[in-house]
PyMOL Python script that loads the backbone (N, CA, C, O; Angstrom):
from pymol import cmd

cmd.read_pdbstr("""\
ATOM      1  N   UNK A   1      30.717 -11.601  36.494  1.00  0.00           N
ATOM      2  CA  UNK A   1      31.572 -12.550  35.789  1.00  0.00           C
ATOM      3  C   UNK A   1      31.797 -12.077  34.359  1.00  0.00           C
ATOM      4  O   UNK A   1      30.875 -11.605  33.695  1.00  0.00           O
ATOM      5  N   UNK A   2      32.979 -12.206  33.917  1.00  0.00           N
ATOM      6  CA  UNK A   2      33.225 -11.838  32.535  1.00  0.00           C
ATOM      7  C   UNK A   2      33.170 -13.077  31.658  1.00  0.00           C
ATOM      8  O   UNK A   2      33.123 -14.202  32.156  1.00  0.00           O
ATOM      9  N   UNK A   3      33.178 -12.868  30.394  1.00  0.00           N
ATOM     10  CA  UNK A   3      32.977 -13.950  29.426  1.00  0.00           C
ATOM     11  C   UNK A   3      34.112 -14.967  29.488  1.00  0.00           C
ATOM     12  O   UNK A   3      33.868 -16.163  29.333  1.00  0.00           O
ATOM     13  N   UNK A   4      35.323 -14.527  29.705  1.00  0.00           N
ATOM     14  CA  UNK A   4      36.465 -15.444  29.749  1.00  0.00           C
ATOM     15  C   UNK A   4      36.318 -16.427  30.907  1.00  0.00           C
ATOM     16  O   UNK A   4      36.597 -17.616  30.755  1.00  0.00           O
ATOM     17  N   UNK A   5      35.888 -15.939  32.045  1.00  0.00           N
ATOM     18  CA  UNK A   5      35.697 -16.833  33.195  1.00  0.00           C
ATOM     19  C   UNK A   5      34.580 -17.832  32.924  1.00  0.00           C
ATOM     20  O   UNK A   5      34.681 -18.994  33.316  1.00  0.00           O
ATOM     21  N   UNK A   6      33.517 -17.390  32.258  1.00  0.00           N
ATOM     22  CA  UNK A   6      32.437 -18.308  31.910  1.00  0.00           C
ATOM     23  C   UNK A   6      32.889 -19.380  30.928  1.00  0.00           C
ATOM     24  O   UNK A   6      32.501 -20.542  31.052  1.00  0.00           O
ATOM     25  N   UNK A   7      33.710 -18.994  29.948  1.00  0.00           N
ATOM     26  CA  UNK A   7      34.225 -19.959  28.973  1.00  0.00           C
ATOM     27  C   UNK A   7      35.120 -20.970  29.674  1.00  0.00           C
ATOM     28  O   UNK A   7      35.049 -22.160  29.367  1.00  0.00           O
ATOM     29  N   UNK A   8      35.963 -20.530  30.609  1.00  0.00           N
ATOM     30  CA  UNK A   8      36.830 -21.450  31.342  1.00  0.00           C
ATOM     31  C   UNK A   8      36.027 -22.426  32.193  1.00  0.00           C
ATOM     32  O   UNK A   8      36.383 -23.598  32.314  1.00  0.00           O
ATOM     33  N   UNK A   9      34.935 -21.930  32.783  1.00  0.00           N
ATOM     34  CA  UNK A   9      34.157 -22.767  33.694  1.00  0.00           C
ATOM     35  C   UNK A   9      33.204 -23.717  32.959  1.00  0.00           C
ATOM     36  O   UNK A   9      33.121 -24.894  33.310  1.00  0.00           O
ATOM     37  N   UNK A  10      32.482 -23.220  31.942  1.00  0.00           N
ATOM     38  CA  UNK A  10      31.440 -24.023  31.292  1.00  0.00           C
ATOM     39  C   UNK A  10      31.824 -24.511  29.894  1.00  0.00           C
ATOM     40  O   UNK A  10      31.221 -25.460  29.394  1.00  0.00           O
ATOM     41  N   UNK A  11      32.773 -23.908  29.280  1.00  0.00           N
ATOM     42  CA  UNK A  11      33.167 -24.294  27.926  1.00  0.00           C
ATOM     43  C   UNK A  11      32.599 -23.315  26.906  1.00  0.00           C
ATOM     44  O   UNK A  11      31.555 -22.695  27.108  1.00  0.00           O
ATOM     45  N   UNK A  12      33.335 -23.204  25.799  1.00  0.00           N
ATOM     46  CA  UNK A  12      32.974 -22.253  24.750  1.00  0.00           C
ATOM     47  C   UNK A  12      31.597 -22.558  24.166  1.00  0.00           C
ATOM     48  O   UNK A  12      30.779 -21.659  23.976  1.00  0.00           O
ATOM     49  N   UNK A  13      31.354 -23.832  23.885  1.00  0.00           N
ATOM     50  CA  UNK A  13      30.107 -24.216  23.224  1.00  0.00           C
ATOM     51  C   UNK A  13      28.886 -23.841  24.059  1.00  0.00           C
ATOM     52  O   UNK A  13      27.935 -23.264  23.531  1.00  0.00           O
ATOM     53  N   UNK A  14      28.896 -24.154  25.328  1.00  0.00           N
ATOM     54  CA  UNK A  14      27.746 -23.857  26.176  1.00  0.00           C
ATOM     55  C   UNK A  14      27.523 -22.360  26.312  1.00  0.00           C
ATOM     56  O   UNK A  14      26.382 -21.901  26.282  1.00  0.00           O
ATOM     57  N   UNK A  15      28.592 -21.596  26.461  1.00  0.00           N
ATOM     58  CA  UNK A  15      28.458 -20.141  26.580  1.00  0.00           C
ATOM     59  C   UNK A  15      27.879 -19.551  25.293  1.00  0.00           C
ATOM     60  O   UNK A  15      27.033 -18.659  25.351  1.00  0.00           O
ATOM     61  N   UNK A  16      28.321 -20.037  24.141  1.00  0.00           N
ATOM     62  CA  UNK A  16      27.816 -19.528  22.868  1.00  0.00           C
ATOM     63  C   UNK A  16      26.351 -19.943  22.648  1.00  0.00           C
ATOM     64  O   UNK A  16      25.573 -19.176  22.079  1.00  0.00           O
ATOM     65  N   UNK A  17      25.971 -21.150  23.095  1.00  0.00           N
ATOM     66  CA  UNK A  17      24.572 -21.574  22.959  1.00  0.00           C
ATOM     67  C   UNK A  17      23.671 -20.683  23.802  1.00  0.00           C
ATOM     68  O   UNK A  17      22.593 -20.292  23.355  1.00  0.00           O
ATOM     69  N   UNK A  18      24.104 -20.357  25.021  1.00  0.00           N
ATOM     70  CA  UNK A  18      23.324 -19.460  25.873  1.00  0.00           C
ATOM     71  C   UNK A  18      23.241 -18.069  25.234  1.00  0.00           C
ATOM     72  O   UNK A  18      22.181 -17.444  25.239  1.00  0.00           O
ATOM     73  N   UNK A  19      24.350 -17.593  24.691  1.00  0.00           N
ATOM     74  CA  UNK A  19      24.357 -16.298  24.007  1.00  0.00           C
ATOM     75  C   UNK A  19      23.432 -16.294  22.803  1.00  0.00           C
ATOM     76  O   UNK A  19      22.711 -15.321  22.580  1.00  0.00           O
ATOM     77  N   UNK A  20      23.443 -17.373  22.021  1.00  0.00           N
ATOM     78  CA  UNK A  20      22.560 -17.481  20.870  1.00  0.00           C
ATOM     79  C   UNK A  20      21.104 -17.552  21.312  1.00  0.00           C
ATOM     80  O   UNK A  20      20.227 -16.976  20.667  1.00  0.00           O
ATOM     81  N   UNK A  21      20.847 -18.255  22.409  1.00  0.00           N
ATOM     82  CA  UNK A  21      19.489 -18.308  22.949  1.00  0.00           C
ATOM     83  C   UNK A  21      18.994 -16.930  23.333  1.00  0.00           C
ATOM     84  O   UNK A  21      17.846 -16.581  23.059  1.00  0.00           O
ATOM     85  N   UNK A  22      19.866 -16.129  23.976  1.00  0.00           N
ATOM     86  CA  UNK A  22      19.472 -14.767  24.326  1.00  0.00           C
ATOM     87  C   UNK A  22      19.221 -13.939  23.066  1.00  0.00           C
ATOM     88  O   UNK A  22      18.279 -13.148  23.022  1.00  0.00           O
ATOM     89  N   UNK A  23      20.049 -14.117  22.053  1.00  0.00           N
ATOM     90  CA  UNK A  23      19.867 -13.382  20.796  1.00  0.00           C
ATOM     91  C   UNK A  23      18.522 -13.721  20.161  1.00  0.00           C
ATOM     92  O   UNK A  23      17.801 -12.834  19.704  1.00  0.00           O
ATOM     93  N   UNK A  24      18.191 -15.007  20.136  1.00  0.00           N
ATOM     94  CA  UNK A  24      16.910 -15.428  19.563  1.00  0.00           C
ATOM     95  C   UNK A  24      15.758 -14.834  20.373  1.00  0.00           C
ATOM     96  O   UNK A  24      14.778 -14.362  19.797  1.00  0.00           O
ATOM     97  N   UNK A  25      15.866 -14.855  21.703  1.00  0.00           N
ATOM     98  CA  UNK A  25      14.845 -14.269  22.564  1.00  0.00           C
ATOM     99  C   UNK A  25      14.691 -12.777  22.290  1.00  0.00           C
ATOM    100  O   UNK A  25      13.570 -12.279  22.196  1.00  0.00           O
ATOM    101  N   UNK A  26      15.812 -12.058  22.159  1.00  0.00           N
ATOM    102  CA  UNK A  26      15.788 -10.620  21.893  1.00  0.00           C
ATOM    103  C   UNK A  26      15.117 -10.328  20.553  1.00  0.00           C
ATOM    104  O   UNK A  26      14.281  -9.430  20.461  1.00  0.00           O
ATOM    105  N   UNK A  27      15.479 -11.081  19.516  1.00  0.00           N
ATOM    106  CA  UNK A  27      14.886 -10.876  18.191  1.00  0.00           C
ATOM    107  C   UNK A  27      13.389 -11.184  18.232  1.00  0.00           C
ATOM    108  O   UNK A  27      12.591 -10.452  17.646  1.00  0.00           O
ATOM    109  N   UNK A  28      13.003 -12.261  18.918  1.00  0.00           N
ATOM    110  CA  UNK A  28      11.587 -12.622  19.026  1.00  0.00           C
ATOM    111  C   UNK A  28      10.793 -11.517  19.718  1.00  0.00           C
ATOM    112  O   UNK A  28       9.707 -11.158  19.262  1.00  0.00           O
ATOM    113  N   UNK A  29      11.317 -10.982  20.799  1.00  0.00           N
ATOM    114  CA  UNK A  29      10.633  -9.907  21.518  1.00  0.00           C
ATOM    115  C   UNK A  29      10.520  -8.657  20.664  1.00  0.00           C
ATOM    116  O   UNK A  29       9.490  -7.983  20.678  1.00  0.00           O
ATOM    117  N   UNK A  30      11.573  -8.344  19.921  1.00  0.00           N
ATOM    118  CA  UNK A  30      11.541  -7.163  19.045  1.00  0.00           C
ATOM    119  C   UNK A  30      10.475  -7.319  17.968  1.00  0.00           C
ATOM    120  O   UNK A  30       9.718  -6.388  17.692  1.00  0.00           O
ATOM    121  N   UNK A  31      10.422  -8.499  17.364  1.00  0.00           N
ATOM    122  CA  UNK A  31       9.423  -8.738  16.321  1.00  0.00           C
ATOM    123  C   UNK A  31       8.019  -8.661  16.907  1.00  0.00           C
ATOM    124  O   UNK A  31       7.131  -8.036  16.327  1.00  0.00           O
ATOM    125  N   UNK A  32       7.823  -9.297  18.053  1.00  0.00           N
ATOM    126  CA  UNK A  32       6.491  -9.351  18.653  1.00  0.00           C
ATOM    127  C   UNK A  32       6.023  -7.978  19.126  1.00  0.00           C
ATOM    128  O   UNK A  32       4.861  -7.625  18.930  1.00  0.00           O
ATOM    129  N   UNK A  33       6.900  -7.206  19.739  1.00  0.00           N
ATOM    130  CA  UNK A  33       6.491  -5.939  20.356  1.00  0.00           C
ATOM    131  C   UNK A  33       6.569  -4.739  19.430  1.00  0.00           C
ATOM    132  O   UNK A  33       5.832  -3.772  19.620  1.00  0.00           O
ATOM    133  N   UNK A  34       7.436  -4.777  18.441  1.00  0.00           N
ATOM    134  CA  UNK A  34       7.648  -3.598  17.606  1.00  0.00           C
ATOM    135  C   UNK A  34       7.159  -3.789  16.173  1.00  0.00           C
ATOM    136  O   UNK A  34       6.422  -2.958  15.644  1.00  0.00           O
ATOM    137  N   UNK A  35       7.570  -4.876  15.561  1.00  0.00           N
ATOM    138  CA  UNK A  35       7.313  -5.043  14.133  1.00  0.00           C
ATOM    139  C   UNK A  35       5.881  -5.469  13.854  1.00  0.00           C
ATOM    140  O   UNK A  35       5.255  -4.928  12.943  1.00  0.00           O
ATOM    141  N   UNK A  36       5.342  -6.419  14.609  1.00  0.00           N
ATOM    142  CA  UNK A  36       3.971  -6.878  14.362  1.00  0.00           C
ATOM    143  C   UNK A  36       2.928  -5.757  14.475  1.00  0.00           C
ATOM    144  O   UNK A  36       2.067  -5.654  13.601  1.00  0.00           O
ATOM    145  N   UNK A  37       2.970  -4.913  15.517  1.00  0.00           N
ATOM    146  CA  UNK A  37       1.997  -3.809  15.554  1.00  0.00           C
ATOM    147  C   UNK A  37       2.155  -2.844  14.374  1.00  0.00           C
ATOM    148  O   UNK A  37       1.168  -2.344  13.833  1.00  0.00           O
ATOM    149  N   UNK A  38       3.404  -2.590  13.984  1.00  0.00           N
ATOM    150  CA  UNK A  38       3.630  -1.686  12.853  1.00  0.00           C
ATOM    151  C   UNK A  38       3.082  -2.288  11.563  1.00  0.00           C
ATOM    152  O   UNK A  38       2.513  -1.577  10.735  1.00  0.00           O
ATOM    153  N   UNK A  39       3.254  -3.597  11.392  1.00  0.00           N
ATOM    154  CA  UNK A  39       2.736  -4.254  10.191  1.00  0.00           C
ATOM    155  C   UNK A  39       1.208  -4.224  10.192  1.00  0.00           C
ATOM    156  O   UNK A  39       0.595  -4.030   9.143  1.00  0.00           O
ATOM    157  N   UNK A  40       0.599  -4.411  11.339  1.00  0.00           N
ATOM    158  CA  UNK A  40      -0.862  -4.342  11.428  1.00  0.00           C
ATOM    159  C   UNK A  40      -1.370  -2.949  11.046  1.00  0.00           C
ATOM    160  O   UNK A  40      -2.355  -2.820  10.318  1.00  0.00           O
ATOM    161  N   UNK A  41      -0.699  -1.917  11.536  1.00  0.00           N
ATOM    162  CA  UNK A  41      -1.083  -0.551  11.171  1.00  0.00           C
ATOM    163  C   UNK A  41      -0.912  -0.315   9.676  1.00  0.00           C
ATOM    164  O   UNK A  41      -1.742   0.342   9.048  1.00  0.00           O
ATOM    165  N   UNK A  42       0.166  -0.850   9.108  1.00  0.00           N
ATOM    166  CA  UNK A  42       0.398  -0.677   7.673  1.00  0.00           C
ATOM    167  C   UNK A  42      -0.668  -1.395   6.862  1.00  0.00           C
ATOM    168  O   UNK A  42      -1.096  -0.889   5.825  1.00  0.00           O
ATOM    169  N   UNK A  43      -1.107  -2.575   7.319  1.00  0.00           N
ATOM    170  CA  UNK A  43      -2.168  -3.290   6.610  1.00  0.00           C
ATOM    171  C   UNK A  43      -3.449  -2.466   6.597  1.00  0.00           C
ATOM    172  O   UNK A  43      -4.122  -2.377   5.570  1.00  0.00           O
ATOM    173  N   UNK A  44      -3.788  -1.868   7.730  1.00  0.00           N
ATOM    174  CA  UNK A  44      -4.989  -1.036   7.801  1.00  0.00           C
ATOM    175  C   UNK A  44      -4.870   0.150   6.843  1.00  0.00           C
ATOM    176  O   UNK A  44      -5.824   0.501   6.148  1.00  0.00           O
ATOM    177  N   UNK A  45      -3.697   0.754   6.819  1.00  0.00           N
ATOM    178  CA  UNK A  45      -3.467   1.901   5.945  1.00  0.00           C
ATOM    179  C   UNK A  45      -3.564   1.493   4.481  1.00  0.00           C
ATOM    180  O   UNK A  45      -4.148   2.214   3.672  1.00  0.00           O
ATOM    181  N   UNK A  46      -2.998   0.350   4.142  1.00  0.00           N
ATOM    182  CA  UNK A  46      -3.041  -0.126   2.755  1.00  0.00           C
ATOM    183  C   UNK A  46      -4.476  -0.412   2.334  1.00  0.00           C
ATOM    184  O   UNK A  46      -4.868  -0.088   1.213  1.00  0.00           O
ATOM    185  N   UNK A  47      -5.260  -1.013   3.218  1.00  0.00           N
ATOM    186  CA  UNK A  47      -6.663  -1.293   2.900  1.00  0.00           C
ATOM    187  C   UNK A  47      -7.418   0.012   2.675  1.00  0.00           C
ATOM    188  O   UNK A  47      -8.205   0.124   1.735  1.00  0.00           O
ATOM    189  N   UNK A  48      -7.178   1.000   3.538  1.00  0.00           N
ATOM    190  CA  UNK A  48      -7.855   2.298   3.400  1.00  0.00           C
ATOM    191  C   UNK A  48      -7.462   2.980   2.093  1.00  0.00           C
ATOM    192  O   UNK A  48      -8.316   3.532   1.399  1.00  0.00           O
ATOM    193  N   UNK A  49      -6.168   2.946   1.754  1.00  0.00           N
ATOM    194  CA  UNK A  49      -5.715   3.575   0.513  1.00  0.00           C
ATOM    195  C   UNK A  49      -6.246   2.840  -0.717  1.00  0.00           C
ATOM    196  O   UNK A  49      -6.568   3.467  -1.726  1.00  0.00           O
ATOM    197  N   UNK A  50      -6.339   1.525  -0.634  1.00  0.00           N
ATOM    198  CA  UNK A  50      -6.892   0.759  -1.741  1.00  0.00           C
ATOM    199  C   UNK A  50      -8.353   1.124  -1.970  1.00  0.00           C
ATOM    200  O   UNK A  50      -8.790   1.262  -3.112  1.00  0.00           O
ATOM    201  N   UNK A  51      -9.103   1.278  -0.890  1.00  0.00           N
ATOM    202  CA  UNK A  51     -10.501   1.689  -1.023  1.00  0.00           C
ATOM    203  C   UNK A  51     -10.611   3.079  -1.642  1.00  0.00           C
ATOM    204  O   UNK A  51     -11.466   3.313  -2.496  1.00  0.00           O
ATOM    205  N   UNK A  52      -9.758   3.991  -1.217  1.00  0.00           N
ATOM    206  CA  UNK A  52      -9.776   5.342  -1.801  1.00  0.00           C
ATOM    207  C   UNK A  52      -9.415   5.302  -3.283  1.00  0.00           C
ATOM    208  O   UNK A  52      -9.991   6.033  -4.088  1.00  0.00           O
ATOM    209  N   UNK A  53      -8.468   4.453  -3.634  1.00  0.00           N
ATOM    210  CA  UNK A  53      -8.068   4.322  -5.031  1.00  0.00           C
ATOM    211  C   UNK A  53      -9.219   3.781  -5.874  1.00  0.00           C
ATOM    212  O   UNK A  53      -9.429   4.232  -7.000  1.00  0.00           O
ATOM    213  N   UNK A  54      -9.959   2.824  -5.339  1.00  0.00           N
ATOM    214  CA  UNK A  54     -11.118   2.300  -6.064  1.00  0.00           C
ATOM    215  C   UNK A  54     -12.171   3.385  -6.255  1.00  0.00           C
ATOM    216  O   UNK A  54     -12.759   3.503  -7.329  1.00  0.00           O
ATOM    217  N   UNK A  55     -12.406   4.175  -5.213  1.00  0.00           N
ATOM    218  CA  UNK A  55     -13.380   5.265  -5.339  1.00  0.00           C
ATOM    219  C   UNK A  55     -12.939   6.276  -6.389  1.00  0.00           C
ATOM    220  O   UNK A  55     -13.753   6.748  -7.182  1.00  0.00           O
ATOM    221  N   UNK A  56     -11.646   6.608  -6.395  1.00  0.00           N
ATOM    222  CA  UNK A  56     -11.149   7.547  -7.401  1.00  0.00           C
ATOM    223  C   UNK A  56     -11.267   6.971  -8.805  1.00  0.00           C
ATOM    224  O   UNK A  56     -11.576   7.690  -9.755  1.00  0.00           O
ATOM    225  N   UNK A  57     -11.022   5.679  -8.930  1.00  0.00           N
ATOM    226  CA  UNK A  57     -11.149   5.040 -10.232  1.00  0.00           C
ATOM    227  C   UNK A  57     -12.592   5.097 -10.713  1.00  0.00           C
ATOM    228  O   UNK A  57     -12.845   5.369 -11.886  1.00  0.00           O
ATOM    229  N   UNK A  58     -13.539   4.844  -9.814  1.00  0.00           N
ATOM    230  CA  UNK A  58     -14.950   4.937 -10.181  1.00  0.00           C
ATOM    231  C   UNK A  58     -15.326   6.363 -10.563  1.00  0.00           C
ATOM    232  O   UNK A  58     -16.089   6.583 -11.503  1.00  0.00           O
ATOM    233  N   UNK A  59     -14.785   7.326  -9.828  1.00  0.00           N
ATOM    234  CA  UNK A  59     -15.048   8.730 -10.158  1.00  0.00           C
ATOM    235  C   UNK A  59     -14.491   9.083 -11.530  1.00  0.00           C
ATOM    236  O   UNK A  59     -15.126   9.811 -12.292  1.00  0.00           O
ATOM    237  N   UNK A  60     -13.303   8.566 -11.847  1.00  0.00           N
ATOM    238  CA  UNK A  60     -12.705   8.837 -13.160  1.00  0.00           C
ATOM    239  C   UNK A  60     -13.544   8.217 -14.276  1.00  0.00           C
ATOM    240  O   UNK A  60     -13.696   8.812 -15.342  1.00  0.00           O
ATOM    241  N   UNK A  61     -14.083   7.035 -14.035  1.00  0.00           N
ATOM    242  CA  UNK A  61     -14.930   6.389 -15.040  1.00  0.00           C
ATOM    243  C   UNK A  61     -16.188   7.224 -15.261  1.00  0.00           C
ATOM    244  O   UNK A  61     -16.586   7.452 -16.404  1.00  0.00           O
ATOM    245  N   UNK A  62     -16.814   7.679 -14.183  1.00  0.00           N
ATOM    246  CA  UNK A  62     -18.018   8.516 -14.308  1.00  0.00           C
ATOM    247  C   UNK A  62     -17.709   9.813 -15.044  1.00  0.00           C
ATOM    248  O   UNK A  62     -18.469  10.240 -15.914  1.00  0.00           O
ATOM    249  N   UNK A  63     -16.593  10.433 -14.690  1.00  0.00           N
ATOM    250  CA  UNK A  63     -16.211  11.689 -15.338  1.00  0.00           C
ATOM    251  C   UNK A  63     -15.954  11.473 -16.824  1.00  0.00           C
ATOM    252  O   UNK A  63     -16.350  12.304 -17.641  1.00  0.00           O
ATOM    253  N   UNK A  64     -15.305  10.385 -17.186  1.00  0.00           N
ATOM    254  CA  UNK A  64     -15.038  10.090 -18.590  1.00  0.00           C
ATOM    255  C   UNK A  64     -16.352   9.890 -19.352  1.00  0.00           C
ATOM    256  O   UNK A  64     -16.501  10.364 -20.479  1.00  0.00           O
ATOM    257  N   UNK A  65     -17.294   9.190 -18.732  1.00  0.00           N
ATOM    258  CA  UNK A  65     -18.591   9.006 -19.382  1.00  0.00           C
ATOM    259  C   UNK A  65     -19.293  10.343 -19.600  1.00  0.00           C
ATOM    260  O   UNK A  65     -19.893  10.565 -20.651  1.00  0.00           O
ATOM    261  N   UNK A  66     -19.220  11.225 -18.620  1.00  0.00           N
ATOM    262  CA  UNK A  66     -19.853  12.539 -18.757  1.00  0.00           C
ATOM    263  C   UNK A  66     -19.189  13.351 -19.859  1.00  0.00           C
ATOM    264  O   UNK A  66     -19.866  13.991 -20.664  1.00  0.00           O
ATOM    265  N   UNK A  67     -17.854  13.323 -19.892  1.00  0.00           N
ATOM    266  CA  UNK A  67     -17.133  14.065 -20.930  1.00  0.00           C
ATOM    267  C   UNK A  67     -17.464  13.501 -22.304  1.00  0.00           C
ATOM    268  O   UNK A  67     -17.682  14.260 -23.248  1.00  0.00           O
ATOM    269  N   UNK A  68     -17.504  12.177 -22.426  1.00  0.00           N
ATOM    270  CA  UNK A  68     -17.861  11.569 -23.713  1.00  0.00           C
ATOM    271  C   UNK A  68     -19.265  11.966 -24.149  1.00  0.00           C
ATOM    272  O   UNK A  68     -19.504  12.237 -25.325  1.00  0.00           O
ATOM    273  N   UNK A  69     -20.192  11.999 -23.197  1.00  0.00           N
ATOM    274  CA  UNK A  69     -21.563  12.400 -23.512  1.00  0.00           C
ATOM    275  C   UNK A  69     -21.608  13.850 -23.988  1.00  0.00           C
ATOM    276  O   UNK A  69     -22.279  14.164 -24.971  1.00  0.00           O
ATOM    277  N   UNK A  70     -20.903  14.719 -23.298  1.00  0.00           N
ATOM    278  CA  UNK A  70     -20.877  16.138 -23.687  1.00  0.00           C
ATOM    279  C   UNK A  70     -20.249  16.297 -25.065  1.00  0.00           C
ATOM    280  O   UNK A  70     -20.745  17.072 -25.882  1.00  0.00           O
ATOM    281  N   UNK A  71     -19.169  15.579 -25.333  1.00  0.00           N
ATOM    282  CA  UNK A  71     -18.538  15.673 -26.653  1.00  0.00           C
ATOM    283  C   UNK A  71     -19.456  15.142 -27.748  1.00  0.00           C
ATOM    284  O   UNK A  71     -19.509  15.697 -28.845  1.00  0.00           O
ATOM    285  N   UNK A  72     -20.166  14.085 -27.451  1.00  0.00           N
ATOM    286  CA  UNK A  72     -21.109  13.544 -28.428  1.00  0.00           C
ATOM    287  C   UNK A  72     -22.240  14.531 -28.701  1.00  0.00           C
ATOM    288  O   UNK A  72     -22.619  14.747 -29.852  1.00  0.00           O
ATOM    289  N   UNK A  73     -22.776  15.127 -27.641  1.00  0.00           N
ATOM    290  CA  UNK A  73     -23.830  16.125 -27.821  1.00  0.00           C
ATOM    291  C   UNK A  73     -23.322  17.333 -28.599  1.00  0.00           C
ATOM    292  O   UNK A  73     -24.033  17.865 -29.452  1.00  0.00           O
ATOM    293  N   UNK A  74     -22.119  17.760 -28.317  1.00  0.00           N
ATOM    294  CA  UNK A  74     -21.521  18.893 -29.034  1.00  0.00           C
ATOM    295  C   UNK A  74     -21.345  18.550 -30.504  1.00  0.00           C
ATOM    296  O   UNK A  74     -21.626  19.373 -31.375  1.00  0.00           O
ATOM    297  N   UNK A  75     -20.882  17.347 -30.781  1.00  0.00           N
ATOM    298  CA  UNK A  75     -20.698  16.913 -32.166  1.00  0.00           C
ATOM    299  C   UNK A  75     -22.036  16.872 -32.895  1.00  0.00           C
ATOM    300  O   UNK A  75     -22.134  17.312 -34.041  1.00  0.00           O
ATOM    301  N   UNK A  76     -23.057  16.350 -32.239  1.00  0.00           N
ATOM    302  CA  UNK A  76     -24.403  16.302 -32.828  1.00  0.00           C
ATOM    303  C   UNK A  76     -24.928  17.709 -33.080  1.00  0.00           C
ATOM    304  O   UNK A  76     -25.550  17.961 -34.112  1.00  0.00           O
ATOM    305  N   UNK A  77     -24.688  18.611 -32.164  1.00  0.00           N
ATOM    306  CA  UNK A  77     -25.133  19.996 -32.326  1.00  0.00           C
ATOM    307  C   UNK A  77     -24.437  20.661 -33.504  1.00  0.00           C
ATOM    308  O   UNK A  77     -25.067  21.386 -34.273  1.00  0.00           O
ATOM    309  N   UNK A  78     -23.137  20.413 -33.646  1.00  0.00           N
ATOM    310  CA  UNK A  78     -22.389  21.000 -34.767  1.00  0.00           C
ATOM    311  C   UNK A  78     -22.918  20.454 -36.086  1.00  0.00           C
ATOM    312  O   UNK A  78     -23.057  21.208 -37.049  1.00  0.00           O
ATOM    313  N   UNK A  79     -23.211  19.173 -36.149  1.00  0.00           N
ATOM    314  CA  UNK A  79     -23.744  18.574 -37.375  1.00  0.00           C
ATOM    315  C   UNK A  79     -25.108  19.154 -37.715  1.00  0.00           C
ATOM    316  O   UNK A  79     -25.395  19.442 -38.877  1.00  0.00           O
ATOM    317  N   UNK A  80     -25.943  19.324 -36.706  1.00  0.00           N
ATOM    318  CA  UNK A  80     -27.268  19.915 -36.936  1.00  0.00           C
ATOM    319  C   UNK A  80     -27.152  21.349 -37.428  1.00  0.00           C
ATOM    320  O   UNK A  80     -27.909  21.760 -38.307  1.00  0.00           O
ATOM    321  N   UNK A  81     -26.226  22.112 -36.882  1.00  0.00           N
ATOM    322  CA  UNK A  81     -26.036  23.494 -37.347  1.00  0.00           C
ATOM    323  C   UNK A  81     -25.554  23.517 -38.789  1.00  0.00           C
ATOM    324  O   UNK A  81     -25.970  24.372 -39.572  1.00  0.00           O
ATOM    325  N   UNK A  82     -24.679  22.582 -39.142  1.00  0.00           N
ATOM    326  CA  UNK A  82     -24.187  22.523 -40.519  1.00  0.00           C
ATOM    327  C   UNK A  82     -25.327  22.197 -41.488  1.00  0.00           C
ATOM    328  O   UNK A  82     -25.425  22.771 -42.572  1.00  0.00           O
ATOM    329  N   UNK A  83     -26.177  21.268 -41.073  1.00  0.00           N
ATOM    330  CA  UNK A  83     -27.327  20.922 -41.921  1.00  0.00           C
ATOM    331  C   UNK A  83     -28.260  22.117 -42.088  1.00  0.00           C
ATOM    332  O   UNK A  83     -28.741  22.387 -43.189  1.00  0.00           O
ATOM    333  N   UNK A  84     -28.510  22.826 -41.002  1.00  0.00           N
ATOM    334  CA  UNK A  84     -29.378  23.989 -41.063  1.00  0.00           C
ATOM    335  C   UNK A  84     -28.764  25.091 -41.923  1.00  0.00           C
ATOM    336  O   UNK A  84     -29.480  25.776 -42.653  1.00  0.00           O
ATOM    337  N   UNK A  85     -27.485  25.262 -41.846  1.00  0.00           N
ATOM    338  CA  UNK A  85     -26.807  26.276 -42.676  1.00  0.00           C
ATOM    339  C   UNK A  85     -26.881  25.901 -44.157  1.00  0.00           C
ATOM    340  O   UNK A  85     -27.057  26.775 -45.006  1.00  0.00           O
ATOM    341  N   UNK A  86     -26.751  24.630 -44.468  1.00  0.00           N
ATOM    342  CA  UNK A  86     -26.846  24.180 -45.873  1.00  0.00           C
ATOM    343  C   UNK A  86     -28.250  24.387 -46.424  1.00  0.00           C
ATOM    344  O   UNK A  86     -28.429  24.775 -47.579  1.00  0.00           O
ATOM    345  N   UNK A  87     -29.244  24.122 -45.577  1.00  0.00           N
ATOM    346  CA  UNK A  87     -30.619  24.292 -46.015  1.00  0.00           C
ATOM    347  C   UNK A  87     -30.947  25.755 -46.269  1.00  0.00           C
ATOM    348  O   UNK A  87     -31.729  26.067 -47.167  1.00  0.00           O
ATOM    349  N   UNK A  88     -30.372  26.634 -45.505  1.00  0.00           N
ATOM    350  CA  UNK A  88     -30.640  28.066 -45.660  1.00  0.00           C
ATOM    351  C   UNK A  88     -29.963  28.609 -46.921  1.00  0.00           C
ATOM    352  O   UNK A  88     -30.480  29.524 -47.562  1.00  0.00           O
ATOM    353  N   UNK A  89     -28.834  28.056 -47.262  1.00  0.00           N
ATOM    354  CA  UNK A  89     -28.099  28.559 -48.436  1.00  0.00           C
ATOM    355  C   UNK A  89     -28.649  27.958 -49.662  1.00  0.00           C
ATOM    356  O   UNK A  89     -28.173  28.248 -50.759  1.00  0.00           O
TER     357      UNK A  89
END
""", "prot")
cmd.dss("prot")
cmd.show_as("cartoon", "prot")
cmd.util.cbc("prot")
cmd.orient("prot")
């Protein structure tokens, strides 16, 4: 049956309501079968990347503390050498 025959037999409104019902069913199935699993996978990936980002941030904080400590020790060493040089002169 073609659409024109269906419209003549049942009316435009009923044919369009059935068509809209099929469209809603198709969209619902697409969301349920395709989009929801993809979103779940993306959530897992985002959680994993967030954890890695936190670990990198902690590593950067540790590295900064180490660099600051080394710079402080170097500065103290330079000051001590200057004092020793003044005492010798």
